[in-house]
Structures are given as structure tokens and as C-alpha cells.
N, CA, C, O and CB atoms as a CASP TS submission, in Angstrom:
PFRMAT TS
TARGET T0000
AUTHOR 0000-0000-0000
METHOD Language model
MODEL 1
PARENT N/A
ATOM      1  N   MET     1     -23.697  -8.807  -0.002  1.00  0.00           N
ATOM      2  CA  MET     1     -22.826  -8.291  -1.100  1.00  0.00           C
ATOM      3  C   MET     1     -21.255  -7.972  -0.644  1.00  0.00           C
ATOM      4  O   MET     1     -21.008  -7.209   0.290  1.00  0.00           O
ATOM      5  CB  MET     1     -23.521  -6.934  -1.660  1.00  0.00           C
ATOM      6  N   SER     2     -20.443  -8.506  -1.254  1.00  0.00           N
ATOM      7  CA  SER     2     -19.109  -8.409  -0.937  1.00  0.00           C
ATOM      8  C   SER     2     -18.451  -7.216  -1.572  1.00  0.00           C
ATOM      9  O   SER     2     -18.738  -6.987  -2.746  1.00  0.00           O
ATOM     10  CB  SER     2     -18.450  -9.613  -1.304  1.00  0.00           C
ATOM     11  N   LYS     3     -17.618  -6.439  -0.958  1.00  0.00           N
ATOM     12  CA  LYS     3     -16.965  -5.319  -1.471  1.00  0.00           C
ATOM     13  C   LYS     3     -15.702  -5.941  -2.102  1.00  0.00           C
ATOM     14  O   LYS     3     -15.049  -6.794  -1.501  1.00  0.00           O
ATOM     15  CB  LYS     3     -16.680  -4.208  -0.361  1.00  0.00           C
ATOM     16  N   ALA     4     -15.350  -5.452  -3.436  1.00  0.00           N
ATOM     17  CA  ALA     4     -14.210  -5.959  -4.136  1.00  0.00           C
ATOM     18  C   ALA     4     -13.890  -4.888  -5.118  1.00  0.00           C
ATOM     19  O   ALA     4     -14.665  -3.969  -5.388  1.00  0.00           O
ATOM     20  CB  ALA     4     -14.463  -7.348  -4.809  1.00  0.00           C
ATOM     21  N   VAL     5     -12.619  -5.064  -5.679  1.00  0.00           N
ATOM     22  CA  VAL     5     -11.991  -4.165  -6.532  1.00  0.00           C
ATOM     23  C   VAL     5     -11.454  -5.137  -7.551  1.00  0.00           C
ATOM     24  O   VAL     5     -10.677  -6.038  -7.235  1.00  0.00           O
ATOM     25  CB  VAL     5     -10.906  -3.234  -5.829  1.00  0.00           C
ATOM     26  N   GLU     6     -11.952  -4.906  -8.980  1.00  0.00           N
ATOM     27  CA  GLU     6     -11.470  -5.849  -9.938  1.00  0.00           C
ATOM     28  C   GLU     6     -10.813  -4.826 -11.056  1.00  0.00           C
ATOM     29  O   GLU     6     -11.233  -3.707 -11.354  1.00  0.00           O
ATOM     30  CB  GLU     6     -12.738  -6.885 -10.526  1.00  0.00           C
ATOM     31  N   VAL     7      -9.773  -5.454 -11.541  1.00  0.00           N
ATOM     32  CA  VAL     7      -8.947  -4.822 -12.631  1.00  0.00           C
ATOM     33  C   VAL     7      -8.698  -5.749 -13.572  1.00  0.00           C
ATOM     34  O   VAL     7      -8.180  -6.827 -13.280  1.00  0.00           O
ATOM     35  CB  VAL     7      -7.676  -4.256 -12.203  1.00  0.00           C
ATOM     36  N   GLU     8      -9.034  -5.429 -14.768  1.00  0.00           N
ATOM     37  CA  GLU     8      -8.683  -6.417 -15.892  1.00  0.00           C
ATOM     38  C   GLU     8      -7.876  -5.819 -17.049  1.00  0.00           C
ATOM     39  O   GLU     8      -8.253  -4.746 -17.521  1.00  0.00           O
ATOM     40  CB  GLU     8      -9.978  -7.009 -16.493  1.00  0.00           C
ATOM     41  N   ASP     9      -6.919  -6.360 -17.483  1.00  0.00           N
ATOM     42  CA  ASP     9      -5.976  -5.962 -18.545  1.00  0.00           C
ATOM     43  C   ASP     9      -5.549  -4.538 -18.467  1.00  0.00           C
ATOM     44  O   ASP     9      -5.778  -3.688 -19.327  1.00  0.00           O
ATOM     45  CB  ASP     9      -6.570  -6.199 -19.874  1.00  0.00           C
ATOM     46  N   LEU    10      -4.929  -4.370 -17.390  1.00  0.00           N
ATOM     47  CA  LEU    10      -4.426  -2.941 -17.227  1.00  0.00           C
ATOM     48  C   LEU    10      -3.094  -2.623 -17.788  1.00  0.00           C
ATOM     49  O   LEU    10      -2.124  -3.362 -17.612  1.00  0.00           O
ATOM     50  CB  LEU    10      -4.364  -2.591 -15.815  1.00  0.00           C
ATOM     51  N   TYR    11      -3.050  -1.521 -18.464  1.00  0.00           N
ATOM     52  CA  TYR    11      -1.614  -1.130 -19.160  1.00  0.00           C
ATOM     53  C   TYR    11      -1.476   0.226 -18.582  1.00  0.00           C
ATOM     54  O   TYR    11      -2.421   0.986 -18.371  1.00  0.00           O
ATOM     55  CB  TYR    11      -1.555  -1.101 -20.972  1.00  0.00           C
ATOM     56  N   PHE    12      -0.110   0.496 -18.318  1.00  0.00           N
ATOM     57  CA  PHE    12       0.184   1.812 -17.746  1.00  0.00           C
ATOM     58  C   PHE    12       1.658   2.237 -18.422  1.00  0.00           C
ATOM     59  O   PHE    12       2.643   1.503 -18.337  1.00  0.00           O
ATOM     60  CB  PHE    12       0.213   1.723 -15.999  1.00  0.00           C
ATOM     61  N   THR    13       1.663   3.491 -19.082  1.00  0.00           N
ATOM     62  CA  THR    13       2.773   3.834 -19.512  1.00  0.00           C
ATOM     63  C   THR    13       3.064   5.314 -18.871  1.00  0.00           C
ATOM     64  O   THR    13       2.179   6.152 -18.702  1.00  0.00           O
ATOM     65  CB  THR    13       2.748   3.717 -21.003  1.00  0.00           C
ATOM     66  N   TYR    14       4.448   5.503 -18.539  1.00  0.00           N
ATOM     67  CA  TYR    14       4.794   6.766 -17.942  1.00  0.00           C
ATOM     68  C   TYR    14       4.978   7.853 -19.110  1.00  0.00           C
ATOM     69  O   TYR    14       5.375   7.498 -20.220  1.00  0.00           O
ATOM     70  CB  TYR    14       6.129   6.597 -17.053  1.00  0.00           C
ATOM     71  N   LEU    15       4.692   9.109 -18.833  1.00  0.00           N
ATOM     72  CA  LEU    15       4.705  10.098 -19.830  1.00  0.00           C
ATOM     73  C   LEU    15       6.099  10.129 -20.343  1.00  0.00           C
ATOM     74  O   LEU    15       7.040  10.123 -19.548  1.00  0.00           O
ATOM     75  CB  LEU    15       4.236  11.450 -19.315  1.00  0.00           C
ATOM     76  N   GLY    16       6.293  10.165 -21.692  1.00  0.00           N
ATOM     77  CA  GLY    16       7.647  10.077 -22.345  1.00  0.00           C
ATOM     78  C   GLY    16       8.265   8.788 -22.540  1.00  0.00           C
ATOM     79  O   GLY    16       9.341   8.621 -23.115  1.00  0.00           O
ATOM     80  N   SER    17       7.480   7.804 -21.995  1.00  0.00           N
ATOM     81  CA  SER    17       8.002   6.439 -22.216  1.00  0.00           C
ATOM     82  C   SER    17       7.447   5.850 -23.567  1.00  0.00           C
ATOM     83  O   SER    17       6.310   6.155 -23.927  1.00  0.00           O
ATOM     84  CB  SER    17       7.601   5.499 -20.990  1.00  0.00           C
ATOM     85  N   ARG    18       8.211   5.037 -24.293  1.00  0.00           N
ATOM     86  CA  ARG    18       7.802   4.217 -25.320  1.00  0.00           C
ATOM     87  C   ARG    18       7.146   2.815 -25.092  1.00  0.00           C
ATOM     88  O   ARG    18       6.384   2.308 -25.916  1.00  0.00           O
ATOM     89  CB  ARG    18       8.872   4.063 -26.046  1.00  0.00           C
ATOM     90  N   ARG    19       7.500   2.234 -23.917  1.00  0.00           N
ATOM     91  CA  ARG    19       6.877   1.141 -23.643  1.00  0.00           C
ATOM     92  C   ARG    19       6.121   1.059 -22.210  1.00  0.00           C
ATOM     93  O   ARG    19       6.589   1.680 -21.255  1.00  0.00           O
ATOM     94  CB  ARG    19       7.832   0.164 -23.810  1.00  0.00           C
ATOM     95  N   PRO    20       5.012   0.326 -22.085  1.00  0.00           N
ATOM     96  CA  PRO    20       4.356   0.408 -20.820  1.00  0.00           C
ATOM     97  C   PRO    20       5.151  -0.331 -19.649  1.00  0.00           C
ATOM     98  O   PRO    20       5.888  -1.299 -19.838  1.00  0.00           O
ATOM     99  CB  PRO    20       2.954  -0.180 -20.980  1.00  0.00           C
ATOM    100  N   SER    21       4.914   0.224 -18.497  1.00  0.00           N
ATOM    101  CA  SER    21       5.516  -0.446 -17.315  1.00  0.00           C
ATOM    102  C   SER    21       4.755  -1.504 -16.735  1.00  0.00           C
ATOM    103  O   SER    21       5.236  -2.407 -16.051  1.00  0.00           O
ATOM    104  CB  SER    21       5.768   0.473 -16.289  1.00  0.00           C
ATOM    105  N   LEU    22       3.378  -1.344 -17.070  1.00  0.00           N
ATOM    106  CA  LEU    22       2.475  -2.464 -16.617  1.00  0.00           C
ATOM    107  C   LEU    22       1.900  -3.021 -17.851  1.00  0.00           C
ATOM    108  O   LEU    22       1.593  -2.161 -18.676  1.00  0.00           O
ATOM    109  CB  LEU    22       1.320  -1.997 -15.611  1.00  0.00           C
ATOM    110  N   ARG    23       1.683  -4.206 -18.178  1.00  0.00           N
ATOM    111  CA  ARG    23       1.108  -4.844 -19.349  1.00  0.00           C
ATOM    112  C   ARG    23       0.204  -6.035 -19.052  1.00  0.00           C
ATOM    113  O   ARG    23       0.646  -7.100 -18.621  1.00  0.00           O
ATOM    114  CB  ARG    23       2.192  -5.277 -20.239  1.00  0.00           C
ATOM    115  N   GLY    24      -1.106  -5.798 -19.311  1.00  0.00           N
ATOM    116  CA  GLY    24      -2.102  -6.929 -19.238  1.00  0.00           C
ATOM    117  C   GLY    24      -2.245  -7.273 -17.597  1.00  0.00           C
ATOM    118  O   GLY    24      -2.384  -8.456 -17.288  1.00  0.00           O
ATOM    119  N   VAL    25      -2.216  -6.364 -16.663  1.00  0.00           N
ATOM    120  CA  VAL    25      -2.290  -6.809 -15.370  1.00  0.00           C
ATOM    121  C   VAL    25      -3.864  -6.943 -14.978  1.00  0.00           C
ATOM    122  O   VAL    25      -4.682  -6.059 -15.233  1.00  0.00           O
ATOM    123  CB  VAL    25      -1.481  -5.820 -14.445  1.00  0.00           C
ATOM    124  N   SER    26      -4.163  -8.113 -14.353  1.00  0.00           N
ATOM    125  CA  SER    26      -5.488  -8.345 -14.024  1.00  0.00           C
ATOM    126  C   SER    26      -5.571  -8.995 -12.486  1.00  0.00           C
ATOM    127  O   SER    26      -4.794  -9.880 -12.127  1.00  0.00           O
ATOM    128  CB  SER    26      -6.112  -9.299 -15.159  1.00  0.00           C
ATOM    129  N   PHE    27      -6.484  -8.508 -11.729  1.00  0.00           N
ATOM    130  CA  PHE    27      -6.616  -9.050 -10.416  1.00  0.00           C
ATOM    131  C   PHE    27      -8.008  -8.539  -9.823  1.00  0.00           C
ATOM    132  O   PHE    27      -8.697  -7.660 -10.341  1.00  0.00           O
ATOM    133  CB  PHE    27      -5.361  -8.615  -9.512  1.00  0.00           C
ATOM    134  N   THR    28      -8.280  -9.169  -8.760  1.00  0.00           N
ATOM    135  CA  THR    28      -9.400  -9.028  -7.839  1.00  0.00           C
ATOM    136  C   THR    28      -8.981  -9.023  -6.491  1.00  0.00           C
ATOM    137  O   THR    28      -8.302  -9.949  -6.048  1.00  0.00           O
ATOM    138  CB  THR    28     -10.370 -10.055  -8.008  1.00  0.00           C
ATOM    139  N   LEU    29      -9.371  -7.940  -5.715  1.00  0.00           N
ATOM    140  CA  LEU    29      -9.209  -7.668  -4.264  1.00  0.00           C
ATOM    141  C   LEU    29     -10.479  -7.745  -3.623  1.00  0.00           C
ATOM    142  O   LEU    29     -11.365  -6.925  -3.861  1.00  0.00           O
ATOM    143  CB  LEU    29      -8.597  -6.337  -3.980  1.00  0.00           C
ATOM    144  N   ASP    30     -10.616  -8.716  -2.799  1.00  0.00           N
ATOM    145  CA  ASP    30     -11.871  -8.788  -1.829  1.00  0.00           C
ATOM    146  C   ASP    30     -11.455  -7.851  -0.687  1.00  0.00           C
ATOM    147  O   ASP    30     -10.282  -7.510  -0.536  1.00  0.00           O
ATOM    148  CB  ASP    30     -12.232 -10.406  -1.227  1.00  0.00           C
ATOM    149  N   GLU    31     -12.450  -7.449   0.107  1.00  0.00           N
ATOM    150  CA  GLU    31     -12.405  -6.644   1.312  1.00  0.00           C
ATOM    151  C   GLU    31     -11.413  -7.341   2.242  1.00  0.00           C
ATOM    152  O   GLU    31     -11.525  -8.502   2.636  1.00  0.00           O
ATOM    153  CB  GLU    31     -13.841  -6.484   1.978  1.00  0.00           C
ATOM    154  N   GLY    32     -10.379  -6.450   2.560  1.00  0.00           N
ATOM    155  CA  GLY    32      -9.519  -6.802   3.652  1.00  0.00           C
ATOM    156  C   GLY    32      -8.144  -7.272   3.096  1.00  0.00           C
ATOM    157  O   GLY    32      -7.157  -7.326   3.830  1.00  0.00           O
ATOM    158  N   GLU    33      -8.102  -7.633   1.692  1.00  0.00           N
ATOM    159  CA  GLU    33      -6.962  -8.031   0.962  1.00  0.00           C
ATOM    160  C   GLU    33      -6.130  -6.892   0.603  1.00  0.00           C
ATOM    161  O   GLU    33      -6.575  -5.747   0.525  1.00  0.00           O
ATOM    162  CB  GLU    33      -7.332  -8.756  -0.209  1.00  0.00           C
ATOM    163  N   THR    34      -4.755  -7.257   0.357  1.00  0.00           N
ATOM    164  CA  THR    34      -3.834  -6.217  -0.177  1.00  0.00           C
ATOM    165  C   THR    34      -3.250  -6.887  -1.295  1.00  0.00           C
ATOM    166  O   THR    34      -3.380  -8.098  -1.475  1.00  0.00           O
ATOM    167  CB  THR    34      -2.740  -5.683   0.837  1.00  0.00           C
ATOM    168  N   LEU    35      -2.489  -5.983  -2.193  1.00  0.00           N
ATOM    169  CA  LEU    35      -1.808  -6.391  -3.271  1.00  0.00           C
ATOM    170  C   LEU    35      -0.328  -5.818  -3.297  1.00  0.00           C
ATOM    171  O   LEU    35      -0.135  -4.606  -3.197  1.00  0.00           O
ATOM    172  CB  LEU    35      -2.587  -6.014  -4.448  1.00  0.00           C
ATOM    173  N   LEU    36       0.693  -6.710  -3.434  1.00  0.00           N
ATOM    174  CA  LEU    36       2.004  -6.080  -3.355  1.00  0.00           C
ATOM    175  C   LEU    36       2.623  -6.376  -4.716  1.00  0.00           C
ATOM    176  O   LEU    36       2.593  -7.487  -5.245  1.00  0.00           O
ATOM    177  CB  LEU    36       2.899  -6.630  -2.121  1.00  0.00           C
ATOM    178  N   ILE    37       3.193  -5.275  -5.242  1.00  0.00           N
ATOM    179  CA  ILE    37       3.818  -5.290  -6.674  1.00  0.00           C
ATOM    180  C   ILE    37       5.308  -5.325  -6.395  1.00  0.00           C
ATOM    181  O   ILE    37       5.748  -4.373  -5.752  1.00  0.00           O
ATOM    182  CB  ILE    37       3.398  -3.934  -7.639  1.00  0.00           C
ATOM    183  N   VAL    38       6.197  -6.320  -6.795  1.00  0.00           N
ATOM    184  CA  VAL    38       7.550  -6.301  -6.597  1.00  0.00           C
ATOM    185  C   VAL    38       8.218  -6.358  -7.938  1.00  0.00           C
ATOM    186  O   VAL    38       7.668  -6.719  -8.978  1.00  0.00           O
ATOM    187  CB  VAL    38       7.966  -7.394  -5.707  1.00  0.00           C
ATOM    188  N   GLY    39       9.541  -5.939  -7.797  1.00  0.00           N
ATOM    189  CA  GLY    39      10.466  -5.882  -8.945  1.00  0.00           C
ATOM    190  C   GLY    39      11.593  -5.225  -8.889  1.00  0.00           C
ATOM    191  O   GLY    39      11.778  -4.532  -7.888  1.00  0.00           O
ATOM    192  N   PRO    40      12.479  -5.264  -9.784  1.00  0.00           N
ATOM    193  CA  PRO    40      13.833  -4.527  -9.680  1.00  0.00           C
ATOM    194  C   PRO    40      13.695  -3.183  -9.585  1.00  0.00           C
ATOM    195  O   PRO    40      12.624  -2.663  -9.898  1.00  0.00           O
ATOM    196  CB  PRO    40      14.717  -4.752 -10.791  1.00  0.00           C
ATOM    197  N   SER    41      14.719  -2.465  -9.157  1.00  0.00           N
ATOM    198  CA  SER    41      14.831  -0.917  -9.047  1.00  0.00           C
ATOM    199  C   SER    41      14.653  -0.505 -10.469  1.00  0.00           C
ATOM    200  O   SER    41      15.139  -1.192 -11.368  1.00  0.00           O
ATOM    201  CB  SER    41      16.299  -0.341  -8.402  1.00  0.00           C
ATOM    202  N   GLY    42      14.011   0.534 -10.705  1.00  0.00           N
ATOM    203  CA  GLY    42      13.899   1.119 -12.039  1.00  0.00           C
ATOM    204  C   GLY    42      12.715   0.577 -12.908  1.00  0.00           C
ATOM    205  O   GLY    42      12.421   1.023 -14.017  1.00  0.00           O
ATOM    206  N   ALA    43      12.017  -0.534 -12.204  1.00  0.00           N
ATOM    207  CA  ALA    43      10.914  -1.261 -13.235  1.00  0.00           C
ATOM    208  C   ALA    43       9.673  -0.543 -13.302  1.00  0.00           C
ATOM    209  O   ALA    43       8.811  -0.896 -14.107  1.00  0.00           O
ATOM    210  CB  ALA    43      10.500  -2.765 -12.796  1.00  0.00           C
ATOM    211  N   GLY    44       9.474   0.581 -12.413  1.00  0.00           N
ATOM    212  CA  GLY    44       8.149   1.424 -12.508  1.00  0.00           C
ATOM    213  C   GLY    44       7.092   0.844 -11.515  1.00  0.00           C
ATOM    214  O   GLY    44       5.911   0.679 -11.821  1.00  0.00           O
ATOM    215  N   LYS    45       7.563   0.589 -10.452  1.00  0.00           N
ATOM    216  CA  LYS    45       6.658   0.169  -9.242  1.00  0.00           C
ATOM    217  C   LYS    45       5.970   1.382  -8.694  1.00  0.00           C
ATOM    218  O   LYS    45       4.787   1.305  -8.363  1.00  0.00           O
ATOM    219  CB  LYS    45       7.505  -0.530  -8.044  1.00  0.00           C
ATOM    220  N   SER    46       6.645   2.493  -8.583  1.00  0.00           N
ATOM    221  CA  SER    46       5.976   3.589  -7.965  1.00  0.00           C
ATOM    222  C   SER    46       4.750   4.007  -8.571  1.00  0.00           C
ATOM    223  O   SER    46       4.115   4.947  -8.095  1.00  0.00           O
ATOM    224  CB  SER    46       6.796   4.664  -7.907  1.00  0.00           C
TER
END
């Protein structure tokens, strides 16, 4: 059995914001894999 994390159609909105910072994000990470989120300053990566 392989260990994995699967995320489907993730949305995230910061408290007080009208628009989600993340919209429809989907991914699968297998054991040992990493995920990098990149974008401009102020885009909500934190």
C-alpha cells in the first residue's frame, strides 16, 4: 500500500476576503514527493 495525500477541488478564502485565494486546486502527493506553490507577493501563498 502506497502512502499518499490527495486533495480535490480545494478552495480557500481568508477571513474578511470576498474572493478565494485558492480556487479548484487538486493534486496527489505520493510518499517522498513535495509540493511548491509559487506566485506574486500578496497572492495568498502563506
